[in-house]
C-alpha positions in Angstrom: 41.7 9.1 22.3 38.6 10.9 21.0 35.8 11.4 23.5 33.3 12.6 20.9 30.2 10.5 20.4 29.7 8.9 17.0 26.5 10.8 16.2 28.2 14.1 17.2 31.3 13.3 15.2 29.3 12.3 12.1 27.3 15.6 12.2 30.6 17.6 12.6 32.3 15.7 9.7 29.3 16.5 7.4 29.5 20.2 8.3 33.3 20.6 8.3 33.8 20.6 4.5 31.1 23.3 3.8 32.6 25.3 6.7 36.1 25.2 5.2 34.9 25.7 1.7 33.2 28.9 2.7 36.7 30.2 3.8 38.8 29.9 0.7 41.8 31.5 2.4 41.8 28.9 5.0 41.1 29.0 8.7 43.2 28.5 11.8 42.8 25.1 13.4 42.3 26.7 16.8 39.5 28.9 15.4 37.8 26.0 13.7 38.0 23.9 16.9 36.4 26.8 18.9 33.6 27.2 16.3 32.8 23.5 16.5 33.2 23.3 20.3 35.9 20.7 20.3 39.6 20.5 21.2 42.3 21.1 18.6 43.3 17.5 19.0 39.8 16.3 18.2 39.5 18.6 15.2 42.8 17.4 13.7 41.6 13.8 14.2 38.4 14.7 12.3 40.5 16.3 9.5 42.6 13.1 9.2 39.5 11.0 8.9 38.1 13.3 6.2 41.2 12.5 4.1 39.9 9.0 3.8 36.4 10.0 2.6 35.3 10.9 -0.9 33.4 9.7 -4.0 32.9 6.2 -5.2 36.0 4.9 -7.0 38.2 5.2 -3.9 41.2 6.4 -5.8 43.4 9.3 -4.7 41.6 11.7 -7.1 38.2 10.8 -5.6 39.0 11.6 -2.0 38.6 14.9 -0.1 41.9 16.8 -0.2 43.0 19.3 2.5 46.0 21.6 2.6 47.8 22.8 5.7 50.0 26.0 5.8 51.3 26.4 9.3 48.3 26.3 11.6 45.8 27.1 8.8 43.8 24.5 6.9 41.8 24.9 3.7 40.1 22.5 1.2 41.6 21.9 -2.2 39.0 19.3 -3.3 35.6 19.0 -1.5 34.4 15.9 -3.4 31.0 17.5 -3.8 30.4 18.2 -0.1 29.8 21.9 -0.6 26.8 22.3 1.7 25.5 20.7 4.9 23.3 17.6 4.5 19.6 18.4 4.3 16.8 16.0 3.9 14.4 16.6 1.0 10.7 16.3 1.7 10.6 12.8 0.1 13.7 11.7 2.0 12.2 12.9 5.3 8.8 11.2 4.7 10.5 8.0 3.6 12.6 8.0 6.8 9.6 8.6 9.0 7.7 5.7 7.2 10.7 3.4 7.7 11.0 4.2 11.4 7.2 3.8 11.9 7.4 0.4 10.2 10.2 -0.7 12.6 8.0 0.3 15.5 5.2 -2.0 14.2 7.5 -5.1 14.2 6.8 -7.5 17.1 9.8 -8.3 19.3 11.7 -5.2 18.4 14.6 -5.0 20.9 15.5 -1.3 20.5 12.0 0.2 20.5 12.9 3.1 22.7 15.9 4.1 20.5 13.7 3.9 17.4 11.1 6.0 19.1 13.7 8.7 19.9 15.0 8.6 16.4 11.5 9.0 15.0 10.8 12.0 17.2 14.0 13.7 16.1 13.4 13.1 12.4 9.8 14.2 12.7 10.9 17.4 14.5 13.6 18.1 11.9 11.2 17.4 9.0 8.8 19.9 10.4 5.9 20.7 8.1 7.0 18.0 5.6 6.1 15.3 8.1 2.8 17.0 8.9 1.4 17.3 5.4 -0.6 14.1 5.9 -0.8 11.8 8.9 1.3 8.7 8.3 0.0 5.4 9.5 2.0 2.3 9.0 0.8 -1.2 9.6 2.5 -4.5 8.8 0.0 -6.8 7.2 1.3 -10.0 8.7 -0.4 -11.0 11.9 1.9 -10.6 14.9 1.4 -14.1 16.1 2.3 -15.7 12.8 5.4 -13.6 12.6 6.4 -14.5 16.1 6.0 -18.2 15.4 8.1 -18.0 12.3 10.8 -16.1 14.1 10.8 -18.7 16.8 11.3 -21.5 14.2 14.2 -19.6 12.6 15.9 -19.0 15.9 15.5 -22.6 17.1 16.1 -24.0 13.5 12.9 -26.0 13.5 10.6 -27.0 10.7 7.2 -25.5 10.3 3.7 -26.8 9.5 1.6 -24.3 7.5 -1.9 -23.9 6.3 -1.4 -21.7 3.4 -3.8 -20.0 0.9 -2.8 -20.1 -2.7 -4.6 -17.3 -4.5 -3.7 -18.4 -8.1 -5.6 -21.6 -7.5 -8.1 -20.3 -4.9 -7.3 -23.1 -2.5 -5.9 -23.7 0.9 -3.0 -26.1 1.2 -1.2 -27.9 4.0 2.5 -28.3 3.9 5.7 -28.8 5.9 8.6 -26.4 5.2 12.2 -25.9 6.3 12.5 -22.1 7.1 15.5 -20.3 5.6 14.9 -16.5 6.2 12.3 -13.7 6.7 12.0 -11.0 4.1 10.1 -7.6 4.3 9.4 -6.5 0.7 7.1 -3.6 -0.2 5.6 -3.6 3.3 4.8 -7.4 3.3 6.5 -10.2 5.2 7.6 -13.3 3.4 9.0 -16.6 4.7 11.5 -18.1 2.3 11.6 -21.8 2.9 12.2 -25.2 1.4 8.8 -26.7 0.7 8.8 -30.5 1.1 5.6 -30.8 -0.8 6.9 -29.4 -4.1 10.6 -30.0 -3.3 11.7 -26.5 -4.0 12.3 -23.1 -2.5 9.2 -21.0 -2.1 8.2 -17.6 -0.7 5.2 -17.6 1.5 3.3 -14.4 2.2 2.6 -14.4 6.0 -0.7 -12.7 5.6 -1.8 -15.7 3.6 -0.8 -18.2 6.4 -4.0 -19.3 8.1 -2.2 -21.4 10.8 1.4 -22.2 11.6 3.1 -24.4 14.2 6.7 -25.1 15.1 7.6 -28.8 14.8 10.0 -30.7 17.0 12.0 -31.9 14.0 15.0 -29.7 12.9 14.8 -27.6 9.8 17.0 -29.1 7.1 17.0 -27.3 3.8 18.9 -29.5 1.2 22.1 -28.2 -0.4 20.2 -27.2 -3.5 18.1 -24.7 -1.6 19.4 -21.2 -2.4 18.1 -17.8 -1.4 16.4 -15.9 -4.1 17.5 -12.5 -5.3 14.5 -10.2 -4.5 16.0 -6.9 -5.6 13.7 -6.8 -8.7 10.7 -8.1 -6.8 9.5 -11.4 -5.4 7.9 -12.7 -8.5 10.4 -14.8 -10.6 9.0 -17.4 -13.1 10.7 -20.7 -13.3 13.2 -21.1 -16.2 11.4 -22.6 -19.2 7.9 -21.5 -18.1 5.4 -21.0 -21.0 5.4 -17.6 -22.6 2.0 -15.7 -22.6 1.8 -13.0 -25.2 -0.7 -10.3 -24.5 -1.8 -7.1 -26.1 -2.8 -4.6 -23.4 -5.0 -1.6 -23.9 -4.1 1.8 -22.6 -6.0 1.1 -19.4 -4.1 -2.1 -18.6 -0.6 -1.0 -19.4 0.1 -1.2 -15.6 0.5 -5.0 -16.1 3.9 -4.4 -17.7 5.0 -2.5 -14.6 3.5 -4.8 -12.0 4.8 -8.1 -13.4 8.3 -9.0 -14.7 7.9 -9.2 -18.5 10.3 -10.6 -21.1 9.5 -8.0 -23.8 7.5 -4.8 -24.2 6.6 -3.0 -27.4 4.0 -0.3 -28.3 1.2 -1.4 -30.6 -1.6 0.5 -32.5 -4.1 -2.3 -31.9 -5.5 -1.5 -29.4 -4.7 2.2 -29.8 -2.0 3.3 -27.3 -1.5 -0.3 -26.2 1.4 -2.5 -25.4 2.5 -6.0 -26.5 4.0 -7.9 -23.6 5.3 -11.4 -23.0 4.9 -12.8 -19.5 6.2 -16.2 -18.4 4.3 -18.3 -15.9 4.1 -22.0 -15.1 0.5 -21.5 -14.0 -1.7 -20.8 -17.1 -4.7 -20.8 -14.8 -3.2 -17.6 -13.2 -2.8 -16.0 -16.7 -6.4 -17.0 -17.5 -7.7 -15.3 -14.4 -5.5 -12.2 -15.1 -6.9 -11.8 -18.6 -10.5 -12.3 -17.4 -10.0 -9.8 -14.5 -9.0 -7.1 -17.1 -12.5 -7.1 -18.5 -11.5 -7.0 -22.2 -8.5 -4.7 -21.8 -6.1 -7.6 -22.6 -6.1 -9.7 -25.8 -4.4 -13.1 -25.9 -2.1 -13.7 -28.9 -0.4 -16.9 -27.5 -0.7 -19.6 -26.5 -3.8 -20.5 -28.6 -5.2 -22.8 -25.9 -5.2 -20.0 -23.4 -7.0 -17.7 -25.8 -9.6 -20.4 -26.4 -10.1 -20.9 -22.6 -10.6 -17.2 -22.0 -13.1 -17.0 -24.9 -15.0 -20.0 -23.4 -15.0 -18.3 -20.0 -16.4 -15.1 -21.5 -19.1 -16.9 -23.5 -20.1 -18.9 -20.4 -20.3 -15.7 -18.3 -22.5 -14.0 -20.9 -24.7 -17.0 -21.3 -25.6 -16.8 -17.6 -27.0 -13.3 -18.3 -28.8 -14.6 -21.4 -26.5 -12.7 -23.7 -25.1 -14.2 -26.9 -21.4 -13.7 -27.4 -20.7 -11.4 -30.4 -17.6 -13.4 -31.3 -14.2 -14.4 -29.8 -13.2 -12.1 -26.9 -9.5 -12.8 -27.4 -8.5 -13.1 -31.0 
């Protein structure tokens, strides 16, 4: 049985193929074992494991191939592993950020192990990790996160005081927790909301108060977890389509929000025509207003009229007459 630790063996496996590739005439197993500081039995076990590794596809032609001639071994197909693994600057910094994020999480059981890993990665990254100080903070308050974790562990319902920015109001609701998500550095609670009778994502930094209830959490059978691979914003099917023309300075909207269609336009110059779906036209109204004239509403007509009325009212407060429609 192998006595090699998993981290040591993984490091050795990643280095073995480049080592053998650099010796096209092969190398004696005894010599290779001596170079890696292991027994011949351990090295043969490593080579047998490498036979099961390779490229995606998992067919015989995708796997690493070795050839033995007497007591010598050489590589006949390296499956792309021609050099030892090295982290790029971006990979090293991303790993440092991920580890620092873990350390910020309340209730982390393996804090010491994560700290050791962070120290090793930072040392290995060297100057790359020192280019700029990296500070990570999780924007959910620790007490809120701890209460939500408790509810999930005990399978209890929660009572929330929650701020809804699209309506600029604070709401009160009872929810049945389903899971916690960390997306783009923000914590979300996915839960069945009894108030709207649907699955909702609640950003924890928008929770003003939360309490665990004595009653059990009981999401109904129709409560399904969302796919958040493409982001947390997913409009409901059948939501109204809002068609906007974005100026060059507001093209970021097409990258920040999921859009149904994107097409370049000459009016405004260098602009984009996009279609966004939302069940909350008040949100779209505020979005267009916040862009300060860098977005023109083509549809729906009612939204264009509302934005124009808002613009005229704002100008009137400053004693300025509107030159005409701000949206059409």
